[in-house]
N, C-alpha and C positions, 0 to 999 in steps of 0.2 A: 437910745439905746436899750436892745433889749439884754434881758437875763439871762441866764441856764441856771437848770436845775436838776436834781437827781431824785427821783418821785421813787419811796420806797416803802412797800409794802412791809408789814410789821412781822407777825408771826411765821416763824420760817425763813425771815430773812436777816432780821434785827434780835432775833431771842430765838431760843430754839422753840420749834416745837414739839407740844408735848402731847398732839393725840387728841387732844382735847381743847375748849376755851379756855386760854389765858386771860383770868381775868380778877387774879389775886396777886397781888405786887412780888409777893414772897416765893410765888410759881412764875416767875417772870426773869428767864436768866438770861442775860446780854450772849448770843452766839460771840465765838473766840474770832477775834480780829477784827469786831465792828467797831469798835471806837476809833483804833488807828485808821483804820479806812473811813471813816466819817471825817478826822482830822486832812486828811487827803485828799479828798474833794473839794471839801469847804476852803484848804488853800487853793485849791485848783480854780477857786472861784464860782463852786454853785452852789443854789441853796439849796438846804436838805428839808425835803418834804415827805413826811408820813401821811400814807394815804392806806386805812384798813376796813377792809370790814368787820364789824361787832352784831352779828344776826342774835347773838347772844341777848343784847337788851332788846331785840323785839318777841323775842321767847322767851323773856321774865326771869333769866340765869343771872342777871347781871345789872349793874346799874350804869351811868354813862358816869356817876363818879368812880364807879369801879375801872372805870376804864382809863379816866382821868388821874388816878393813885397810879397806873402801869406806866399812862407816859410820862408822870413825875418822876418813879424811878427811871424811866429808860432816859431822860432828859440826865438826869443827874449822874449815871451810870456813863453819859456819852459827853460831860461834863459840857452841856448846853447847847451841846452846835447844832440841834434840829430848829429847823428855823417854823416848822409848823406843822399841826396833828391834824388833819382832817379823818373824821370816821362815820361810816355808812352804819345806821343802828338797824337798818331795818332789816327785812328777811322775807323772801318770795311768797313763804306760805300766812304770812302775816298783812303783807301792806305791800304798794310796788312802788320802789326807788328807782328815779336816777342817778343817785349817788353811788349806789352797791357796784363793788366792780361786778360783773363785765362791764356797766355803762361807766361812765365819763367825767360825771359832773366834780369829784373832786378835784378830776386833775384840773379840770376849766376854771375852778373858784380859784385854784392856787395858779394859774397861768395870767388870769385878770389881778390879784393881788398882786405878786410879783412883777408883774409885766416883764413877763417869760415869751420866750421863742422856742415855739416847741419842736424847733428842729433841731435846737442846739440841748434838750432835755432827753432825761431817760427814765424809763421805768424799769425797774427792779425788783420781781417778785417769782415766788413760787410757785404758783397755779398757773394755766393757759389767759383765766380769767383777768389776771393782773396784766397781759400782752395785751388784749383785747382791749381791756380801757387805756391801755396806753396807745395803741391803735389808733383809738376813736379819736384822741383829743393829738391827733399827731406826733405823738413818740415815741422815741427807738425802745425796744424792749431788750430785756436779757433778761433769762429766766434763771433762775438757781436754784439748787439742790440736787441729791444723790440721787433722783429716781432718773427715768429715760428720758424724761424731759418734754414728752411727747411730739417729740421730731423737730420742737421747734429748736431755732438757731437764732444768735449764739445761746445757749447753753451752760451754765459752769457751776462748778460745785458751793461756792460760798460768793458773801460778800466781797471778802479779798480778791478773789478772782476777776469780780465784775465790777470793781474799780480799777482794776490791771487794764482792764479792755476801753472802760471810758477813759483812764487816762491815756491810753495810747491812741486813740482816737482823737486826742484834741491837737488841734495845730498850733504848731509852736511859733511863739512870739518873740520876737526880737529887741 
């Protein structure tokens, strides 16, 4: 039997977007409603997998250790509910990478590792490149954020609303 997952972009979905790279744990602020949303998704049987571009590593603004410290804080704030963290350290100006969204290698690695059925998975992100990565892996997308959403559907304000959409699409089992 195949499993299901929700792939989550980090900055702008799980934590507040600050307009710059988030690499210092003290500047990582988990967004309102995120821990509660993750509990609900986990209770519905979803793996929770973070997939995030971290170009600041390639640009030498911060290190993989800094990213891990932020992920540790996120995991601690969310009661250890996240099953895996994948990050792409590259940037197009420095190196080519199939991991970096809009490519889908991070999602494909998780699909293989967790024996996921892409048709039962969701990608929740705040950028069009998140939706493109999900689509390349055969995963449905939900764009979150306060902006106009590039005309992308579905588009909701935050993870809490995305969680409602995901749970509403679940087949009811008796």
